[in-house]
C-alpha positions in Angstrom: 20.9 -215.4 -0.6 24.0 -213.4 -1.0 25.2 -210.1 0.6 24.0 -208.1 -2.4 20.5 -209.5 -2.0 20.5 -208.7 1.7 21.7 -205.1 1.1 19.5 -204.3 -1.8 16.5 -206.5 -2.3 15.3 -208.0 1.0 14.6 -204.9 3.1 11.3 -206.6 4.0 8.8 -209.0 2.6 5.1 -209.2 3.3 3.1 -212.3 4.2 0.4 -212.5 1.5 -2.1 -213.8 4.0 -1.7 -211.2 6.7 0.2 -208.3 5.0 2.7 -208.3 7.9 6.4 -207.9 7.4 8.4 -211.1 7.8 12.0 -210.0 7.3 14.3 -207.8 9.5 17.8 -206.9 8.5 20.2 -206.5 11.5 23.8 -205.2 11.1 26.3 -207.1 13.3 30.0 -207.6 13.3 32.0 -210.8 13.0 35.6 -211.8 12.9 36.8 -213.1 9.5 39.5 -215.5 10.4 40.7 -216.6 7.0 39.7 -216.9 3.4 40.6 -219.8 1.1 40.1 -221.0 -2.5 39.4 -224.5 -1.2 37.2 -225.6 1.7 39.1 -226.3 4.9 38.7 -228.9 7.5 37.0 -226.8 10.2 37.4 -229.3 13.1 41.2 -229.5 12.4 41.9 -225.9 11.4 39.8 -224.2 14.1 39.9 -226.7 16.9 40.4 -224.1 19.6 37.4 -222.0 18.4 33.9 -223.3 18.8 31.3 -222.1 16.4 33.3 -221.1 13.3 31.1 -220.6 10.3 32.0 -221.3 6.7 30.6 -219.0 4.0 31.0 -219.9 0.3 30.8 -216.4 -1.3 29.8 -215.4 -4.8 33.5 -214.8 -5.7 34.3 -218.5 -5.1 36.2 -218.0 -1.9 35.5 -219.8 1.4 35.4 -217.3 4.3 35.6 -218.5 7.8 34.1 -216.3 10.5 33.8 -216.4 14.2 31.4 -214.7 16.7 28.6 -212.2 16.3 29.0 -208.8 18.0 26.6 -205.8 18.2 29.4 -203.2 18.1 32.8 -202.7 16.7 34.2 -202.3 20.2 32.9 -205.8 21.2 34.4 -207.3 18.1 37.8 -205.6 18.8 37.8 -207.1 22.3 37.4 -210.5 20.8 39.8 -209.9 17.9 43.1 -209.4 19.9 43.1 -212.8 21.5 42.2 -214.5 18.2 45.0 -212.8 16.5 47.3 -213.8 19.3 46.3 -217.5 18.9 47.7 -217.6 15.4 45.1 -215.9 13.1 47.2 -212.8 12.6 45.3 -211.8 9.4 41.9 -211.9 11.2 39.8 -208.8 10.6 36.4 -207.4 11.7 33.7 -207.4 9.1 30.2 -206.0 9.1 27.4 -208.3 8.0 23.7 -208.1 7.6 21.6 -210.8 9.2 18.3 -211.8 7.8 15.9 -212.5 10.6 12.5 -214.0 9.7 9.5 -213.1 11.8 6.8 -215.8 12.2 
């Protein structure tokens, strides 16, 4: 699943057995630490940050993100210390999460 699919195609799906919706799209904010053309060694590159996620995007880049925040203000509070720890190019990005209901 890529971001285009989340934005345009997967608004909701129905369970064929019950007819109930199974998918919820939730907008959240994360901090994109760095992008790279090659995969990075996460344990070495991000050793002071626990929970860094690697996303291999459709454009061929590897994007490394940290945290999940419900508002821009929450993300901004987390961004400043991260930029101060050496990730000066880190930015806040909005993402859509796909949540499956059972």
